[in-house]
PDB file of N, H, CA, C and O in Angstrom:
ATOM      1  N   MET A   1     130.655  -9.534  21.548  1.00  0.00           N
ATOM      2  CA  MET A   1     129.704  -9.000  21.611  1.00  0.00           C
ATOM      3  C   MET A   1     130.197  -7.892  21.068  1.00  0.00           C
ATOM      4  O   MET A   1     131.315  -7.443  21.318  1.00  0.00           O
ATOM      5  N   PRO A   2     128.925  -7.131  19.869  1.00  0.00           N
ATOM      6  CA  PRO A   2     129.340  -5.757  19.371  1.00  0.00           C
ATOM      7  C   PRO A   2     128.937  -4.700  20.085  1.00  0.00           C
ATOM      8  O   PRO A   2     127.944  -4.807  20.805  1.00  0.00           O
ATOM      9  N   LYS A   3     129.830  -3.201  19.977  1.00  0.00           N
ATOM     10  H   LYS A   3     130.636  -3.114  19.393  1.00  0.00           H
ATOM     11  CA  LYS A   3     129.369  -1.969  20.515  1.00  0.00           C
ATOM     12  C   LYS A   3     128.186  -1.703  20.170  1.00  0.00           C
ATOM     13  O   LYS A   3     127.665  -2.233  19.189  1.00  0.00           O
ATOM     14  N   GLN A   4     127.553  -0.791  20.969  1.00  0.00           N
ATOM     15  H   GLN A   4     127.976  -0.359  21.766  1.00  0.00           H
ATOM     16  CA  GLN A   4     126.007  -0.004  20.674  1.00  0.00           C
ATOM     17  C   GLN A   4     126.495   1.033  19.857  1.00  0.00           C
ATOM     18  O   GLN A   4     127.512   1.608  20.245  1.00  0.00           O
ATOM     19  N   LYS A   5     125.980   1.376  18.825  1.00  0.00           N
ATOM     20  H   LYS A   5     125.155   0.909  18.510  1.00  0.00           H
ATOM     21  CA  LYS A   5     126.229   2.789  18.188  1.00  0.00           C
ATOM     22  C   LYS A   5     125.315   3.510  18.264  1.00  0.00           C
ATOM     23  O   LYS A   5     124.145   3.140  18.360  1.00  0.00           O
ATOM     24  N   THR A   6     125.808   4.957  18.223  1.00  0.00           N
ATOM     25  H   THR A   6     126.759   5.258  18.145  1.00  0.00           H
ATOM     26  CA  THR A   6     124.710   5.876  18.609  1.00  0.00           C
ATOM     27  C   THR A   6     124.142   6.218  17.591  1.00  0.00           C
ATOM     28  O   THR A   6     124.791   6.185  16.546  1.00  0.00           O
ATOM     29  N   LYS A   7     122.571   6.713  17.565  1.00  0.00           N
ATOM     30  H   LYS A   7     122.044   6.739  18.414  1.00  0.00           H
ATOM     31  CA  LYS A   7     122.173   7.220  16.269  1.00  0.00           C
ATOM     32  C   LYS A   7     122.697   8.347  15.471  1.00  0.00           C
ATOM     33  O   LYS A   7     123.257   9.308  15.998  1.00  0.00           O
ATOM     34  N   SER A   8     122.568   8.262  14.577  1.00  0.00           N
ATOM     35  H   SER A   8     122.113   7.481  14.149  1.00  0.00           H
ATOM     36  CA  SER A   8     123.747   9.711  13.707  1.00  0.00           C
ATOM     37  C   SER A   8     122.878  10.572  13.530  1.00  0.00           C
ATOM     38  O   SER A   8     123.294  11.719  13.369  1.00  0.00           O
ATOM     39  N   SER A   9     121.383  10.338  13.495  1.00  0.00           N
ATOM     40  H   SER A   9     121.045   9.406  13.625  1.00  0.00           H
ATOM     41  CA  SER A   9     120.685  11.523  13.774  1.00  0.00           C
ATOM     42  C   SER A   9     120.786  12.578  14.674  1.00  0.00           C
ATOM     43  O   SER A   9     120.806  13.774  14.386  1.00  0.00           O
ATOM     44  N   ALA A  10     120.865  11.966  16.023  1.00  0.00           N
ATOM     45  H   ALA A  10     120.849  10.994  16.257  1.00  0.00           H
ATOM     46  CA  ALA A  10     120.745  12.199  17.044  1.00  0.00           C
ATOM     47  C   ALA A  10     122.114  12.995  17.327  1.00  0.00           C
ATOM     48  O   ALA A  10     122.170  14.087  17.892  1.00  0.00           O
ATOM     49  N   LYS A  11     123.339  12.171  16.778  1.00  0.00           N
ATOM     50  H   LYS A  11     123.293  11.284  16.319  1.00  0.00           H
ATOM     51  CA  LYS A  11     124.645  12.491  16.937  1.00  0.00           C
ATOM     52  C   LYS A  11     124.685  13.833  16.163  1.00  0.00           C
ATOM     53  O   LYS A  11     125.191  14.667  16.914  1.00  0.00           O
ATOM     54  N   LYS A  12     124.277  14.525  14.665  1.00  0.00           N
ATOM     55  H   LYS A  12     123.866  13.848  14.054  1.00  0.00           H
ATOM     56  CA  LYS A  12     124.110  15.554  14.222  1.00  0.00           C
ATOM     57  C   LYS A  12     123.526  16.500  15.321  1.00  0.00           C
ATOM     58  O   LYS A  12     124.131  17.541  15.576  1.00  0.00           O
ATOM     59  N   ARG A  13     122.498  16.216  15.910  1.00  0.00           N
ATOM     60  H   ARG A  13     122.006  15.370  15.703  1.00  0.00           H
ATOM     61  CA  ARG A  13     121.274  17.846  16.086  1.00  0.00           C
ATOM     62  C   ARG A  13     121.894  18.077  17.824  1.00  0.00           C
ATOM     63  O   ARG A  13     121.846  19.214  18.294  1.00  0.00           O
ATOM     64  N   PHE A  14     122.460  16.900  18.684  1.00  0.00           N
ATOM     65  H   PHE A  14     122.499  15.977  18.302  1.00  0.00           H
ATOM     66  CA  PHE A  14     122.580  17.790  19.643  1.00  0.00           C
ATOM     67  C   PHE A  14     123.872  17.708  20.279  1.00  0.00           C
ATOM     68  O   PHE A  14     124.737  16.956  19.831  1.00  0.00           O
ATOM     69  N   LYS A  15     124.103  18.601  21.531  1.00  0.00           N
ATOM     70  H   LYS A  15     123.400  19.212  21.895  1.00  0.00           H
ATOM     71  CA  LYS A  15     125.971  18.764  22.085  1.00  0.00           C
ATOM     72  C   LYS A  15     125.659  18.535  23.124  1.00  0.00           C
ATOM     73  O   LYS A  15     124.484  18.520  23.491  1.00  0.00           O
ATOM     74  N   LEU A  16     126.571  18.320  23.793  1.00  0.00           N
ATOM     75  H   LEU A  16     127.526  18.333  23.495  1.00  0.00           H
ATOM     76  CA  LEU A  16     126.424  18.258  25.346  1.00  0.00           C
ATOM     77  C   LEU A  16     127.510  19.271  25.783  1.00  0.00           C
ATOM     78  O   LEU A  16     128.708  19.357  25.515  1.00  0.00           O
ATOM     79  N   THR A  17     126.467  20.188  26.734  1.00  0.00           N
ATOM     80  H   THR A  17     125.494  20.119  26.951  1.00  0.00           H
ATOM     81  CA  THR A  17     127.401  21.277  27.579  1.00  0.00           C
ATOM     82  C   THR A  17     128.255  20.693  28.511  1.00  0.00           C
ATOM     83  O   THR A  17     128.404  19.537  28.908  1.00  0.00           O
ATOM     84  N   GLY A  18     128.799  21.798  28.777  1.00  0.00           N
ATOM     85  H   GLY A  18     128.678  22.737  28.455  1.00  0.00           H
ATOM     86  CA  GLY A  18     129.821  21.508  30.668  1.00  0.00           C
ATOM     87  C   GLY A  18     129.405  20.982  31.443  1.00  0.00           C
ATOM     88  O   GLY A  18     130.069  20.264  32.191  1.00  0.00           O
ATOM     89  N   SER A  19     128.254  21.144  31.524  1.00  0.00           N
ATOM     90  H   SER A  19     127.715  21.727  30.916  1.00  0.00           H
ATOM     91  CA  SER A  19     127.398  20.842  33.357  1.00  0.00           C
ATOM     92  C   SER A  19     126.782  19.693  32.654  1.00  0.00           C
ATOM     93  O   SER A  19     125.877  19.270  33.373  1.00  0.00           O
ATOM     94  N   GLY A  20     126.883  18.944  31.466  1.00  0.00           N
ATOM     95  H   GLY A  20     127.618  19.288  30.882  1.00  0.00           H
ATOM     96  CA  GLY A  20     125.677  17.671  31.020  1.00  0.00           C
ATOM     97  C   GLY A  20     124.473  18.089  30.476  1.00  0.00           C
ATOM     98  O   GLY A  20     123.748  17.247  29.946  1.00  0.00           O
ATOM     99  N   LYS A  21     124.087  19.439  30.529  1.00  0.00           N
ATOM    100  H   LYS A  21     124.676  20.123  30.960  1.00  0.00           H
ATOM    101  CA  LYS A  21     122.830  19.516  29.579  1.00  0.00           C
ATOM    102  C   LYS A  21     122.764  19.370  28.006  1.00  0.00           C
ATOM    103  O   LYS A  21     123.753  19.603  27.311  1.00  0.00           O
ATOM    104  N   ILE A  22     121.540  18.971  27.474  1.00  0.00           N
ATOM    105  H   ILE A  22     120.736  18.782  28.038  1.00  0.00           H
ATOM    106  CA  ILE A  22     121.553  18.892  26.148  1.00  0.00           C
ATOM    107  C   ILE A  22     121.500  20.080  25.464  1.00  0.00           C
ATOM    108  O   ILE A  22     120.630  20.772  25.991  1.00  0.00           O
ATOM    109  N   LYS A  23     121.938  20.559  24.682  1.00  0.00           N
ATOM    110  H   LYS A  23     122.645  19.996  24.254  1.00  0.00           H
ATOM    111  CA  LYS A  23     121.747  21.841  24.009  1.00  0.00           C
ATOM    112  C   LYS A  23     121.433  21.261  22.486  1.00  0.00           C
ATOM    113  O   LYS A  23     122.085  20.316  22.040  1.00  0.00           O
ATOM    114  N   ARG A  24     120.267  21.974  21.643  1.00  0.00           N
ATOM    115  H   ARG A  24     119.738  22.741  22.005  1.00  0.00           H
ATOM    116  CA  ARG A  24     119.694  21.947  20.466  1.00  0.00           C
ATOM    117  C   ARG A  24     119.575  23.273  19.658  1.00  0.00           C
ATOM    118  O   ARG A  24     119.644  24.409  20.127  1.00  0.00           O
ATOM    119  N   LYS A  25     119.385  22.925  18.373  1.00  0.00           N
ATOM    120  H   LYS A  25     119.328  22.002  17.992  1.00  0.00           H
ATOM    121  CA  LYS A  25     118.726  24.497  17.674  1.00  0.00           C
ATOM    122  C   LYS A  25     117.498  24.081  17.363  1.00  0.00           C
ATOM    123  O   LYS A  25     116.905  23.002  17.381  1.00  0.00           O
ATOM    124  N   HIS A  26     117.197  25.422  17.013  1.00  0.00           N
ATOM    125  H   HIS A  26     117.678  26.298  16.999  1.00  0.00           H
ATOM    126  CA  HIS A  26     116.019  25.732  16.913  1.00  0.00           C
ATOM    127  C   HIS A  26     115.300  25.282  15.646  1.00  0.00           C
ATOM    128  O   HIS A  26     115.921  25.703  14.671  1.00  0.00           O
ATOM    129  N   ALA A  27     114.286  24.624  15.321  1.00  0.00           N
ATOM    130  H   ALA A  27     113.781  24.281  16.114  1.00  0.00           H
ATOM    131  CA  ALA A  27     113.628  24.537  14.035  1.00  0.00           C
ATOM    132  C   ALA A  27     113.023  25.825  13.252  1.00  0.00           C
ATOM    133  O   ALA A  27     113.082  26.973  13.694  1.00  0.00           O
ATOM    134  N   PHE A  28     112.492  25.486  12.140  1.00  0.00           N
ATOM    135  H   PHE A  28     112.444  24.554  11.781  1.00  0.00           H
ATOM    136  CA  PHE A  28     111.659  26.503  11.079  1.00  0.00           C
ATOM    137  C   PHE A  28     112.675  27.611  10.942  1.00  0.00           C
ATOM    138  O   PHE A  28     112.165  28.714  11.143  1.00  0.00           O
ATOM    139  N   LYS A  29     114.047  27.642  10.641  1.00  0.00           N
ATOM    140  H   LYS A  29     114.461  26.746  10.478  1.00  0.00           H
ATOM    141  CA  LYS A  29     114.948  28.625   9.999  1.00  0.00           C
ATOM    142  C   LYS A  29     115.685  28.439   8.688  1.00  0.00           C
ATOM    143  O   LYS A  29     116.527  29.229   8.261  1.00  0.00           O
ATOM    144  N   SER A  30     115.359  27.516   8.189  1.00  0.00           N
ATOM    145  H   SER A  30     114.674  26.875   8.535  1.00  0.00           H
ATOM    146  CA  SER A  30     115.955  26.920   7.026  1.00  0.00           C
ATOM    147  C   SER A  30     115.408  27.516   5.450  1.00  0.00           C
ATOM    148  O   SER A  30     116.180  27.829   4.544  1.00  0.00           O
ATOM    149  N   HIS A  31     114.193  27.570   5.389  1.00  0.00           N
ATOM    150  H   HIS A  31     113.566  27.316   6.125  1.00  0.00           H
ATOM    151  CA  HIS A  31     113.508  28.094   4.275  1.00  0.00           C
ATOM    152  C   HIS A  31     112.438  28.664   4.740  1.00  0.00           C
ATOM    153  O   HIS A  31     111.851  28.362   5.779  1.00  0.00           O
ATOM    154  N   ILE A  32     112.021  29.924   3.597  1.00  0.00           N
ATOM    155  H   ILE A  32     112.498  30.170   2.753  1.00  0.00           H
ATOM    156  CA  ILE A  32     110.439  30.063   3.919  1.00  0.00           C
ATOM    157  C   ILE A  32     110.623  31.352   4.799  1.00  0.00           C
ATOM    158  O   ILE A  32     109.768  31.862   5.523  1.00  0.00           O
ATOM    159  N   LEU A  33     112.049  31.820   4.568  1.00  0.00           N
ATOM    160  H   LEU A  33     112.744  31.405   3.980  1.00  0.00           H
ATOM    161  CA  LEU A  33     112.142  33.073   5.871  1.00  0.00           C
ATOM    162  C   LEU A  33     111.847  34.363   5.635  1.00  0.00           C
ATOM    163  O   LEU A  33     112.394  35.171   6.386  1.00  0.00           O
ATOM    164  N   THR A  34     110.843  34.950   4.461  1.00  0.00           N
ATOM    165  H   THR A  34     110.399  34.293   3.851  1.00  0.00           H
ATOM    166  CA  THR A  34     110.857  36.192   4.137  1.00  0.00           C
ATOM    167  C   THR A  34     109.786  36.409   4.589  1.00  0.00           C
ATOM    168  O   THR A  34     109.500  37.553   4.941  1.00  0.00           O
ATOM    169  N   LYS A  35     108.819  35.282   4.717  1.00  0.00           N
ATOM    170  H   LYS A  35     109.051  34.352   4.431  1.00  0.00           H
ATOM    171  CA  LYS A  35     107.217  35.896   5.765  1.00  0.00           C
ATOM    172  C   LYS A  35     107.924  35.990   7.204  1.00  0.00           C
ATOM    173  O   LYS A  35     107.270  36.791   7.871  1.00  0.00           O
ATOM    174  N   LYS A  36     108.630  35.659   7.684  1.00  0.00           N
ATOM    175  H   LYS A  36     109.161  35.008   7.142  1.00  0.00           H
ATOM    176  CA  LYS A  36     108.852  35.326   9.254  1.00  0.00           C
ATOM    177  C   LYS A  36     109.754  36.583   9.289  1.00  0.00           C
ATOM    178  O   LYS A  36     110.488  36.884   8.348  1.00  0.00           O
ATOM    179  N   SER A  37     109.637  37.426  10.633  1.00  0.00           N
ATOM    180  H   SER A  37     109.040  37.182  11.398  1.00  0.00           H
ATOM    181  CA  SER A  37     109.983  38.604  11.231  1.00  0.00           C
ATOM    182  C   SER A  37     111.548  38.632  11.436  1.00  0.00           C
ATOM    183  O   SER A  37     112.216  37.630  11.689  1.00  0.00           O
ATOM    184  N   LYS A  38     111.952  39.674  11.320  1.00  0.00           N
ATOM    185  H   LYS A  38     111.409  40.488  11.115  1.00  0.00           H
ATOM    186  CA  LYS A  38     113.900  39.856  11.637  1.00  0.00           C
ATOM    187  C   LYS A  38     113.866  39.584  13.034  1.00  0.00           C
ATOM    188  O   LYS A  38     114.907  39.023  13.376  1.00  0.00           O
ATOM    189  N   LYS A  39     112.741  39.841  14.355  1.00  0.00           N
ATOM    190  H   LYS A  39     111.896  40.297  14.077  1.00  0.00           H
ATOM    191  CA  LYS A  39     113.015  39.432  15.359  1.00  0.00           C
ATOM    192  C   LYS A  39     112.461  38.089  15.868  1.00  0.00           C
ATOM    193  O   LYS A  39     112.778  37.625  16.963  1.00  0.00           O
ATOM    194  N   ARG A  40     111.558  37.454  14.951  1.00  0.00           N
ATOM    195  H   ARG A  40     111.301  37.831  14.061  1.00  0.00           H
ATOM    196  CA  ARG A  40     111.663  35.757  15.106  1.00  0.00           C
ATOM    197  C   ARG A  40     112.772  35.137  14.420  1.00  0.00           C
ATOM    198  O   ARG A  40     113.365  34.288  15.087  1.00  0.00           O
ATOM    199  N   LYS A  41     113.114  35.309  13.482  1.00  0.00           N
ATOM    200  H   LYS A  41     112.632  35.999  12.940  1.00  0.00           H
ATOM    201  CA  LYS A  41     114.149  34.883  12.629  1.00  0.00           C
ATOM    202  C   LYS A  41     115.927  34.832  13.611  1.00  0.00           C
ATOM    203  O   LYS A  41     116.913  34.101  13.706  1.00  0.00           O
ATOM    204  N   LEU A  42     115.484  35.935  14.062  1.00  0.00           N
ATOM    205  H   LEU A  42     114.683  36.530  13.985  1.00  0.00           H
ATOM    206  CA  LEU A  42     117.079  36.169  14.925  1.00  0.00           C
ATOM    207  C   LEU A  42     116.864  35.253  16.750  1.00  0.00           C
ATOM    208  O   LEU A  42     117.712  34.930  17.581  1.00  0.00           O
ATOM    209  N   ALA A  43     115.687  35.141  16.739  1.00  0.00           N
ATOM    210  H   ALA A  43     114.998  35.403  16.063  1.00  0.00           H
ATOM    211  CA  ALA A  43     115.275  34.777  18.142  1.00  0.00           C
ATOM    212  C   ALA A  43     115.691  32.538  17.876  1.00  0.00           C
ATOM    213  O   ALA A  43     115.947  31.606  18.638  1.00  0.00           O
ATOM    214  N   LEU A  44     115.498  32.733  16.245  1.00  0.00           N
ATOM    215  H   LEU A  44     115.290  33.490  15.627  1.00  0.00           H
ATOM    216  CA  LEU A  44     115.148  30.956  16.535  1.00  0.00           C
ATOM    217  C   LEU A  44     116.675  31.083  15.622  1.00  0.00           C
ATOM    218  O   LEU A  44     116.847  30.192  14.791  1.00  0.00           O
ATOM    219  N   THR A  45     117.533  31.917  15.724  1.00  0.00           N
ATOM    220  H   THR A  45     117.394  32.641  16.399  1.00  0.00           H
ATOM    221  CA  THR A  45     118.943  31.373  15.274  1.00  0.00           C
ATOM    222  C   THR A  45     120.013  30.593  16.871  1.00  0.00           C
ATOM    223  O   THR A  45     120.888  29.747  16.686  1.00  0.00           O
ATOM    224  N   HIS A  46     119.605  31.195  18.441  1.00  0.00           N
ATOM    225  H   HIS A  46     118.895  31.882  18.592  1.00  0.00           H
ATOM    226  CA  HIS A  46     120.291  31.140  19.250  1.00  0.00           C
ATOM    227  C   HIS A  46     120.070  29.767  19.371  1.00  0.00           C
ATOM    228  O   HIS A  46     119.264  29.313  18.558  1.00  0.00           O
ATOM    229  N   SER A  47     120.692  28.782  20.365  1.00  0.00           N
ATOM    230  H   SER A  47     121.346  29.151  21.025  1.00  0.00           H
ATOM    231  CA  SER A  47     120.390  27.623  20.601  1.00  0.00           C
ATOM    232  C   SER A  47     119.755  27.544  21.748  1.00  0.00           C
ATOM    233  O   SER A  47     119.630  28.689  22.181  1.00  0.00           O
ATOM    234  N   THR A  48     119.083  26.428  22.775  1.00  0.00           N
ATOM    235  H   THR A  48     119.184  25.497  22.423  1.00  0.00           H
ATOM    236  CA  THR A  48     118.486  26.136  23.835  1.00  0.00           C
ATOM    237  C   THR A  48     118.528  25.065  24.256  1.00  0.00           C
ATOM    238  O   THR A  48     119.049  24.210  23.540  1.00  0.00           O
ATOM    239  N   LEU A  49     118.037  24.703  25.487  1.00  0.00           N
ATOM    240  H   LEU A  49     117.613  25.398  26.069  1.00  0.00           H
ATOM    241  CA  LEU A  49     118.140  23.386  25.987  1.00  0.00           C
ATOM    242  C   LEU A  49     117.279  22.642  25.089  1.00  0.00           C
ATOM    243  O   LEU A  49     116.577  23.077  24.176  1.00  0.00           O
ATOM    244  N   VAL A  50     117.505  21.005  25.641  1.00  0.00           N
ATOM    245  H   VAL A  50     118.076  20.651  26.382  1.00  0.00           H
ATOM    246  CA  VAL A  50     116.289  20.273  25.570  1.00  0.00           C
ATOM    247  C   VAL A  50     115.179  20.076  26.584  1.00  0.00           C
ATOM    248  O   VAL A  50     115.763  19.604  27.560  1.00  0.00           O
ATOM    249  N   HIS A  51     114.235  20.157  26.798  1.00  0.00           N
ATOM    250  H   HIS A  51     113.761  20.540  26.006  1.00  0.00           H
ATOM    251  CA  HIS A  51     113.122  20.125  27.424  1.00  0.00           C
ATOM    252  C   HIS A  51     113.431  18.771  27.811  1.00  0.00           C
ATOM    253  O   HIS A  51     113.881  17.830  27.158  1.00  0.00           O
ATOM    254  N   GLN A  52     112.886  18.949  29.747  1.00  0.00           N
ATOM    255  H   GLN A  52     112.520  19.714  30.278  1.00  0.00           H
ATOM    256  CA  GLN A  52     113.165  18.174  30.341  1.00  0.00           C
ATOM    257  C   GLN A  52     112.604  16.315  30.307  1.00  0.00           C
ATOM    258  O   GLN A  52     112.934  15.161  30.581  1.00  0.00           O
ATOM    259  N   ALA A  53     111.783  16.986  29.875  1.00  0.00           N
ATOM    260  H   ALA A  53     111.515  17.924  29.653  1.00  0.00           H
ATOM    261  CA  ALA A  53     110.715  15.447  29.511  1.00  0.00           C
ATOM    262  C   ALA A  53     111.318  14.663  28.225  1.00  0.00           C
ATOM    263  O   ALA A  53     110.786  13.665  27.738  1.00  0.00           O
ATOM    264  N   ASP A  54     112.578  15.302  27.723  1.00  0.00           N
ATOM    265  H   ASP A  54     113.010  16.113  28.119  1.00  0.00           H
ATOM    266  CA  ASP A  54     113.007  14.294  26.105  1.00  0.00           C
ATOM    267  C   ASP A  54     114.403  14.074  27.027  1.00  0.00           C
ATOM    268  O   ASP A  54     114.879  12.966  26.780  1.00  0.00           O
ATOM    269  N   VAL A  55     114.992  14.640  27.773  1.00  0.00           N
ATOM    270  H   VAL A  55     114.605  15.540  27.973  1.00  0.00           H
ATOM    271  CA  VAL A  55     116.174  14.211  27.964  1.00  0.00           C
ATOM    272  C   VAL A  55     116.713  12.922  28.097  1.00  0.00           C
ATOM    273  O   VAL A  55     117.817  12.749  27.581  1.00  0.00           O
ATOM    274  N   ASN A  56     116.332  12.247  28.510  1.00  0.00           N
ATOM    275  H   ASN A  56     115.435  12.387  28.929  1.00  0.00           H
ATOM    276  CA  ASN A  56     116.136  10.566  28.907  1.00  0.00           C
ATOM    277  C   ASN A  56     116.152   9.973  27.444  1.00  0.00           C
ATOM    278  O   ASN A  56     117.139   9.300  27.147  1.00  0.00           O
ATOM    279  N   SER A  57     115.203  10.145  26.536  1.00  0.00           N
ATOM    280  H   SER A  57     114.402  10.692  26.778  1.00  0.00           H
ATOM    281  CA  SER A  57     115.003   9.163  25.120  1.00  0.00           C
ATOM    282  C   SER A  57     116.284   9.972  24.417  1.00  0.00           C
ATOM    283  O   SER A  57     116.793   9.233  23.574  1.00  0.00           O
ATOM    284  N   ILE A  58     116.992  11.314  24.505  1.00  0.00           N
ATOM    285  H   ILE A  58     116.579  11.915  25.190  1.00  0.00           H
ATOM    286  CA  ILE A  58     117.930  11.550  23.711  1.00  0.00           C
ATOM    287  C   ILE A  58     119.233  11.032  24.514  1.00  0.00           C
ATOM    288  O   ILE A  58     120.188  10.675  23.825  1.00  0.00           O
ATOM    289  N   LYS A  59     119.335  10.969  25.818  1.00  0.00           N
ATOM    290  H   LYS A  59     118.559  11.259  26.378  1.00  0.00           H
ATOM    291  CA  LYS A  59     120.637  10.245  26.235  1.00  0.00           C
ATOM    292  C   LYS A  59     120.505   8.661  25.643  1.00  0.00           C
ATOM    293  O   LYS A  59     121.464   8.009  25.231  1.00  0.00           O
ATOM    294  N   GLU A  60     119.706   8.395  25.672  1.00  0.00           N
ATOM    295  H   GLU A  60     118.928   8.925  26.007  1.00  0.00           H
ATOM    296  CA  GLU A  60     119.465   6.956  25.165  1.00  0.00           C
ATOM    297  C   GLU A  60     119.879   6.799  23.798  1.00  0.00           C
ATOM    298  O   GLU A  60     120.533   5.847  23.373  1.00  0.00           O
ATOM    299  N   GLN A  61     119.359   8.035  22.959  1.00  0.00           N
ATOM    300  H   GLN A  61     118.827   8.808  23.304  1.00  0.00           H
ATOM    301  CA  GLN A  61     120.185   7.792  21.753  1.00  0.00           C
ATOM    302  C   GLN A  61     121.041   8.278  21.488  1.00  0.00           C
ATOM    303  O   GLN A  61     121.227   8.600  20.315  1.00  0.00           O
ATOM    304  N   LEU A  62     121.942   8.546  22.466  1.00  0.00           N
ATOM    305  H   LEU A  62     121.791   8.284  23.419  1.00  0.00           H
ATOM    306  CA  LEU A  62     123.194   9.074  22.328  1.00  0.00           C
ATOM    307  C   LEU A  62     124.373   8.219  23.144  1.00  0.00           C
ATOM    308  O   LEU A  62     125.570   8.471  23.275  1.00  0.00           O
ATOM    309  N   ARG A  63     123.523   7.049  23.666  1.00  0.00           N
ATOM    310  H   ARG A  63     122.550   6.844  23.559  1.00  0.00           H
ATOM    311  CA  ARG A  63     124.385   6.219  24.406  1.00  0.00           C
ATOM    312  C   ARG A  63     125.060   6.724  25.891  1.00  0.00           C
ATOM    313  O   ARG A  63     125.740   5.903  26.508  1.00  0.00           O
ATOM    314  N   LEU A  64     124.914   7.712  26.297  1.00  0.00           N
ATOM    315  H   LEU A  64     124.362   8.379  25.796  1.00  0.00           H
ATOM    316  CA  LEU A  64     125.128   8.084  27.589  1.00  0.00           C
ATOM    317  C   LEU A  64     124.240   7.557  28.760  1.00  0.00           C
ATOM    318  O   LEU A  64     124.608   7.972  29.859  1.00  0.00           O
ATOM    319  N   LYS A  65     122.762   6.439  28.771  1.00  0.00           N
ATOM    320  H   LYS A  65     122.464   6.102  27.878  1.00  0.00           H
ATOM    321  CA  LYS A  65     122.814   6.408  29.572  1.00  0.00           C
ATOM    322  C   LYS A  65     123.088   4.154  29.821  1.00  0.00           C
ATOM    323  O   LYS A  65     123.211   3.667  30.945  1.00  0.00           O
TER     324      LYS A  65
END
């Protein structure tokens, strides 16, 4: 029986915290930055947690369930 592979896209985008929550980065920070305010760009720099509605889907992609 072959092993199940994790989704490569999910592996690159998500990290687990020490308490088991899933961390993600904000979108909209890669290009067309001139029209965005400094405050907005700074807020997008920080990582955040994945919304509770998406946790099960991401855990499945990372083969944590």
